[in-house]
C-alpha positions as CSV (number, residue, x, y, z in Angstrom):
1,M,-2.7,-52.7,8.7
2,K,-6.2,-51.7,8.8
3,S,-7.1,-51.3,12.4
4,V,-10.4,-53.4,13.5
5,D,-13.6,-51.5,13.5
6,A,-14.7,-51.0,16.9
7,E,-17.9,-53.1,16.3
8,S,-16.1,-55.9,15.6
9,H,-14.9,-56.5,19.2
10,G,-17.3,-53.9,20.8
11,T,-20.6,-56.3,21.2
12,A,-18.1,-59.6,21.6
13,V,-18.7,-59.5,25.3
14,S,-22.1,-58.1,26.9
15,D,-20.5,-58.0,30.1
16,E,-16.7,-58.3,30.6
17,S,-16.9,-57.1,34.2
18,S,-16.5,-60.5,35.6
19,L,-13.7,-62.0,33.4
20,S,-10.0,-61.5,33.6
21,L,-8.1,-58.9,31.5
22,N,-6.7,-62.3,29.7
23,E,-10.3,-63.6,29.1
24,Q,-11.4,-60.2,27.9
25,A,-8.7,-59.9,25.5
26,Y,-9.2,-63.7,24.3
27,R,-12.9,-62.8,23.6
28,R,-12.1,-59.8,22.2
29,F,-9.4,-61.0,19.8
30,K,-11.3,-64.1,18.8
31,Q,-14.3,-62.1,18.0
32,A,-12.4,-59.9,15.6
33,L,-10.8,-62.8,13.9
34,V,-13.9,-64.7,13.2
35,T,-15.8,-61.5,11.8
36,L,-12.6,-61.1,9.5
37,G,-12.1,-58.0,11.3
38,Y,-8.2,-59.2,10.7
39,K,-8.0,-60.6,7.4
40,P,-6.6,-64.2,6.7
41,G,-3.0,-64.4,6.1
42,E,-2.6,-60.7,7.4
43,Y,0.5,-60.2,9.7
44,L,-0.1,-58.4,12.8
45,N,1.5,-55.9,14.5
46,T,1.1,-56.6,18.5
47,A,1.0,-52.9,19.3
48,Q,-1.8,-52.4,16.9
49,V,-3.8,-55.3,18.1
50,M,-3.4,-53.7,21.7
51,N,-4.4,-50.4,20.6
52,D,-7.6,-51.6,18.4
53,L,-8.7,-53.8,21.4
54,S,-7.8,-51.6,24.2
55,M,-5.9,-54.1,25.9
56,G,-2.4,-54.7,27.5
57,R,0.5,-56.5,26.1
58,T,0.4,-59.4,28.5
59,P,-3.1,-60.2,28.0
60,I,-2.9,-60.1,24.0
61,N,0.1,-62.2,24.3
62,Q,-1.9,-64.9,26.1
63,A,-4.6,-64.4,23.6
64,I,-2.4,-64.8,20.8
65,H,-1.0,-68.4,22.4
66,R,-4.5,-69.5,23.1
67,L,-5.6,-68.9,19.4
68,S,-2.6,-70.2,17.8
69,N,-3.5,-73.5,19.5
70,E,-7.1,-73.0,18.2
71,G,-5.8,-72.7,14.5
72,L,-7.0,-69.1,14.1
73,L,-3.3,-67.5,14.5
74,Q,0.1,-68.8,13.1
75,I,3.1,-68.1,15.1
76,I,6.0,-67.8,12.3
77,P,9.2,-68.0,13.6
78,R,11.7,-64.4,12.6
79,K,8.3,-63.1,11.5
80,G,5.5,-62.8,13.7
81,V,2.0,-63.8,13.8
82,M,0.0,-64.4,11.2
83,V,-3.8,-64.5,10.8
84,S,-4.3,-68.4,9.5
85,P,-5.4,-68.2,5.8
86,L,-8.4,-69.8,4.6
87,S,-8.5,-72.5,2.2
88,I,-11.7,-74.6,0.6
89,D,-9.5,-77.9,1.5
90,D,-9.3,-76.9,5.1
91,A,-12.9,-76.0,5.1
92,L,-14.0,-79.3,3.7
93,E,-12.0,-81.2,6.5
94,L,-13.3,-78.9,8.9
95,I,-17.0,-80.0,7.6
96,E,-16.2,-83.7,8.0
97,V,-15.1,-83.3,11.4
98,R,-18.2,-81.1,12.6
99,L,-20.6,-83.6,10.7
100,A,-19.2,-86.5,13.2
101,N,-19.4,-83.8,16.4
102,E,-22.7,-82.3,15.5
103,V,-24.7,-85.3,15.2
104,L,-23.2,-86.7,18.3
105,C,-24.3,-83.3,19.9
106,M,-28.0,-83.8,18.7
107,K,-28.0,-87.5,20.0
108,L,-27.0,-86.3,23.3
109,A,-29.0,-83.1,23.7
110,S,-32.3,-84.4,22.2
111,P,-33.3,-86.5,25.2
112,R,-31.9,-83.8,27.8
113,I,-33.7,-80.8,26.1
114,S,-36.1,-78.6,28.1
115,L,-38.7,-76.2,27.6
116,Q,-36.7,-73.3,28.7
117,D,-33.9,-74.7,26.7
118,L,-36.3,-74.7,23.5
119,E,-37.4,-71.1,24.3
120,E,-33.8,-70.0,24.4
121,L,-33.3,-71.4,20.9
122,E,-36.1,-69.9,19.4
123,A,-35.2,-66.5,21.1
124,I,-31.6,-66.4,19.5
125,N,-32.9,-67.7,16.0
126,H,-35.6,-64.5,16.3
127,Q,-32.4,-62.1,16.9
128,I,-30.6,-63.6,14.1
129,E,-33.6,-62.9,11.8
130,L,-33.8,-59.4,13.3
131,A,-30.0,-58.6,12.8
132,S,-30.3,-60.0,9.1
133,E,-33.2,-57.4,8.7
134,R,-30.7,-54.8,9.7
135,R,-27.8,-56.3,8.0
136,D,-25.7,-56.2,11.1
137,R,-23.0,-59.2,10.2
138,N,-21.3,-59.3,13.4
139,S,-24.5,-59.6,15.6
140,M,-25.6,-62.4,13.0
141,M,-22.3,-64.2,13.6
142,L,-22.4,-63.6,17.5
143,L,-26.0,-64.6,17.9
144,D,-25.3,-68.0,15.8
145,N,-22.2,-68.9,18.0
146,Q,-24.4,-68.6,20.9
147,F,-27.2,-70.8,19.1
148,H,-24.5,-73.4,18.7
149,Q,-23.3,-72.8,22.2
150,R,-26.6,-73.4,23.9
151,L,-26.8,-76.8,21.7
152,A,-23.7,-78.0,23.1
153,Q,-24.3,-77.0,26.5
154,V,-27.7,-79.1,26.7
155,A,-25.7,-81.9,25.4
156,G,-24.0,-81.8,28.8
157,N,-20.7,-83.1,27.4
158,K,-17.7,-80.7,28.3
159,M,-15.1,-82.3,26.1
160,L,-17.7,-82.3,23.3
161,M,-18.6,-78.5,23.9
162,D,-14.7,-77.6,23.8
163,I,-14.4,-79.3,20.5
164,L,-17.6,-77.5,19.0
165,S,-16.1,-74.2,20.2
166,V,-13.0,-74.4,18.5
167,L,-14.7,-75.9,15.3
168,H,-17.5,-73.0,15.1
169,A,-14.9,-70.4,15.5
170,Q,-12.8,-71.7,12.9
171,A,-16.5,-72.6,10.6
172,Q,-17.6,-68.8,11.3
173,R,-14.7,-67.3,9.3
174,F,-15.8,-69.3,6.4
175,W,-19.4,-68.2,6.8
176,A,-18.6,-64.8,7.5
177,S,-17.6,-64.5,3.5
178,S,-20.8,-65.9,2.5
179,L,-23.2,-63.8,4.7
180,S,-23.6,-61.3,1.7
181,K,-24.9,-63.8,-0.5
182,E,-28.6,-63.3,-1.1
183,G,-31.0,-65.8,0.7
184,H,-28.2,-67.3,2.6
185,V,-29.1,-66.2,6.1
186,Q,-33.1,-67.0,5.4
187,E,-31.5,-70.7,4.8
188,V,-29.5,-70.7,8.0
189,I,-32.3,-69.6,10.0
190,K,-34.8,-72.2,8.4
191,E,-32.6,-74.8,9.3
192,H,-32.1,-73.9,12.9
193,R,-36.0,-74.1,13.3
194,A,-35.4,-77.6,11.8
195,I,-33.2,-78.5,14.6
196,I,-35.3,-77.0,17.4
197,H,-38.7,-78.6,16.1
198,A,-36.5,-82.0,15.9
199,L,-35.4,-81.5,19.6
200,A,-38.9,-80.3,20.6
201,E,-40.0,-83.6,20.0
202,Q,-37.0,-85.1,21.3
203,N,-36.3,-87.1,18.1
204,A,-32.9,-87.8,18.3
205,E,-32.7,-89.2,14.6
206,A,-34.7,-86.1,13.2
207,A,-32.2,-83.8,15.1
208,A,-29.1,-85.5,13.8
209,Q,-30.4,-85.5,10.2
210,A,-31.4,-81.6,10.9
211,A,-27.8,-80.9,11.9
212,E,-26.2,-83.0,9.2
213,A,-28.5,-80.9,6.7
214,H,-27.4,-77.7,8.4
215,I,-23.7,-78.0,8.0
216,L,-24.2,-79.4,4.2
217,S,-26.0,-76.4,3.1
218,F,-23.0,-74.5,4.6
219,R,-20.7,-76.4,2.5
220,N,-22.8,-76.1,-0.5
221,A,-22.9,-72.3,0.1
222,L,-19.1,-72.1,0.3
223,L,-18.8,-74.4,-2.8
224,R,-21.1,-72.1,-5.0
225,G,-18.2,-69.4,-4.0
């Protein structure tokens, strides 16, 4: 098995000093999975993962169980741990669930958004643009995740935040495979701007429509192959 490039997990958490070892292992492992540092369908050797992520056995085992519950790993009896495969059917089901939850997120976030929230979203989107110019895929994915996490935080519903966190992690594995397509990241940046603009106007319906357009664009990119 190929070991994970250090960049795949080295930027996953900007400051891990305040996190438990279990949380550090979970975040590093999750980042390696969503950026395809470990390939879909690949069987993993726990000792190799420990070495890749510079973590001990107990934190890695805890991370495996959490990531299995989130659908990123599969624990196969008598065979071990496998990275969950990707299929277009899974992607289409994921998109259906994202549509419902992202639209709800926009409707909750719209009346609650502050000027500081908008400035943070704009700053993150600008950083995505800079990462795109550098062709830094891992940073693009981290920043995209931050963008959607920030939206979920603004919505102010903890249960929805947890749901969206799982959905985004699964979606990013599909997104990683389409990042090399010409013009795709520029489309994403433009779609993020449309979301920000609608939220700045506190127009819940327009924000919901912008989020829906963003997810359908993701679907179209997948179907184009």
